[in-house]
N, C-alpha and C positions, 0 to 999 in steps of 0.2 A: 433464464436471467433476463432482466430488463435492460434494454439498451439505453445507457445513460445519455447518449447524444440526443435522444428525442425528449428528454425530460426538461421541463422549464427551469429557468434560473431560480424562480421562487421555490419550486419543489426541492431543488438541490440545496438551496439555502436552509430550508426547514430541516432536511436530513442532516446537513452538516452541523447546524446549531444544536439539534437534538442530541446527536452522537457526542459532540464535544461537551454539552451540558452534563450528559450521563457520566462522562469521564472527569468532570469537575473543572472544565475549561469554560470561562466566560468571555466570549468575544466582545462583549460590551465594555470590557476593560481596555480595549485598544482605543487609541485616539481617533477622533473623527477627522482630524486634519493631519496630514503628513508632517513629521518633524525631521528635517534633514540632519539635525545635529545628533539624534539618537538612532535614526534609521528604522525605528519601529514602524511596522506596516499599519495602515489604517484598517478598520474593520472591513470596509468594502474591498480593499486590496487583498486581505487575507481570504475572504470569501471567494473572490475571483480566482485566486490561485488554487484554492481547494476544489472549486468547480472544475477547473481545467484538469486537475489531478484525477478527479472522479471520471471525467469524460475520456481521458486518454490512457492513463496508466492502469487503472483498475480493470478495464476490459482486456487489456493485453495480458495482465497477470492471470486473470480468471480463465482466459482461453488457453493457457498453457496446459499441455498434457505431456507426461513423460513419454519418451520414445519407447514404444512397445509394439509387438506384433498384433496385439488385440486389446480391446478395452479391459478384458479380464486380467491380462498381464499388467496393464498399466496401473491397476489398483494395487498391485503388489510391489511396484517399483517405489523406491525410496524418493521422497521429495528432496529437492536441493537443500543442502545444509549450509548454515552460515559459516561454520568452521568445520569443513569436511575432514581435516586432518585428525580431529579428535575421534571421529568415528572410524577412520581407516588406518590409524597409526599402527594398530596391532592386527589388522586384517590380513589373512594369508594372501600373498601376491602383491601387497602394497610395498612401496619402496622402504617405508619405515618399519616394516614388521620385524618382530624379534625372531631370531633364528635359533 
């Protein structure tokens, strides 16, 4: 994995705009000057926020490994679920399992 802290702002801006363009988001639609009445961020503020996100949050998430005694066992561990109750409601040993 590339360490995003060593990547230039211009390179991250290119990555961000490319990914957002592929998703159908056009940052050029954001105003050039901040408007306190609407609170809409400027293009430069949005890019700065997204650069910060890429440099801090993404490495922390990508470095996460499930607790396991070995890398082989880690591959078999379930990733965290957004709504774990759905997956565990009827699992044996869970509080909500049917009896």
